[in-house]
N, C-alpha and C positions, 0 to 999 in steps of 0.2 A: 483421471479421465472424467469421472462424474462431476467433480468440482469445476472443471473446465466447461462442461456442458451447462451446468447451472449458471455459471458466470456469464456465458454467452446468451443464455435465455433471459437472464436478469437484465443484461445490457440491452437486449432487443425490446424488452417490455418498457424499460425506461425511455428508449428512443421513441417508441410508439406513443407513450404518454405525452412527451414533449412535442412530438409532431402534431398532436391533436390540439395543442394550445395555440391560440393566435399570438401574433407578435405583441399585441397590447397586453395579453395575459402574462406573457413572459416578462415584459418590461415591468408590469405591476409587481410581479413576484421578486424581481431583482431589487426594486426599490424597497419593497416590504421587508425582505429578509435582511438587507443591509441596514435598514432603519431599525429593525428589531435589535440588532447588535449594538448600534449606536445608542438606542434607548437604554439598554442595559448598562452601558458604560457611562453615559452622560446624564441621564434623566431619572433612572429608576431609584437612585438613592434618595431623592426628594419626593418624586411623584408616586413611588411605590411600584411593586411588581405588577399589580393589577390596575395601575392608574388611579388608585384610590386617594392619593394626596396624603397630607399629614395634618389632621385636626383642623385648627383654625389658621395654620401657618401657610400651608401649600395646597392650592386647589386641586381637586380631582380632574382627571382627563376623561372622565366618563360621561360628561354632559354634552351630548351631541348638539343640543340647542345652542349652547355657548360656542362650541367649536365652529358650527355653521355660521352663526351670526358674526363671528370674528375671524373667519377663515383668512381674509386678506391681511390680517395683522399678525397672525401666528408666526410667520417667518421672521418678522421684526422682533417679536418677543424672544425667539430663540437666538437670533443674531446679537441683539443689543441688551437682552435682559429686560426686566420689567420692574419698575419702582412704583407704579401707580396702583392704588387699590382696585381690585376687580370684584365683580359680583358673579358667582357661579352657583347655580341651583339655589338662588335666593340668599346665599351666604356670602358675606364680605371676607375677602382675603387681602391682608395688608403686608404680607411678607414680600421680601425682595427676591427676584430671580436673577442670578448672575448671567452674563452672556455665556453661551455654550461653547463658543470658539469653533464653530463648524463652518465649512465651506457651503456655498449654495447647493451643491449636489447632496451634501450630507444633510442639510436642512430639509431638502425635498424628501430624502429617504426617511428621516425620522418622523416627519409630518405625515408621510404616507402610512407609516406604521401606526402612529397615534390615531390618525383619522380612520383607521380600519381595525382598531383593537378596542378592548374595554367596552364593548357594546356599540361601538361606532362603525359606520359603514359608508364611507364617503368617496371611495375610489382613489385612483392615482393622483398624487400631487407631484407633478414633474418639475424638473429643474427650470424649465422655461417659466412656469407659473411662479416658482420661488423667486427667480430673478425679477420678474414683473412686480411681485409684492415687495421685494427688498428695495427696489428702486423708489418706493413710496414711503419708506421709513422716515420718521421725523428725526 
């Protein structure tokens, strides 16, 4: 009996918390949590659990300045990989990034996670923006 009451109260509290969130907040959390899972399976092995990168081979994902300046290119990097050298935090990285093999919604999810983790705070990167950026890939 007590377990049932506790379960009902817990469910009520969860419903109240979610009802207090806007649709935008809920959408952001959907993208972020799905992106976190994708990051762990597709990106973490190279970029690290904390986005720290790997020495001179793989750039960190902790540089908000680089991410903001190249925001419209990131989806292309994820979709097509990257062979060009890049400069992150004043350091050159020449390693090659293979294509991640993700759909546009998955790219949006993983970029929402990256752009809001590791000290970054850039908000939702939705599938519409991903498709717009992907249409401009070279």
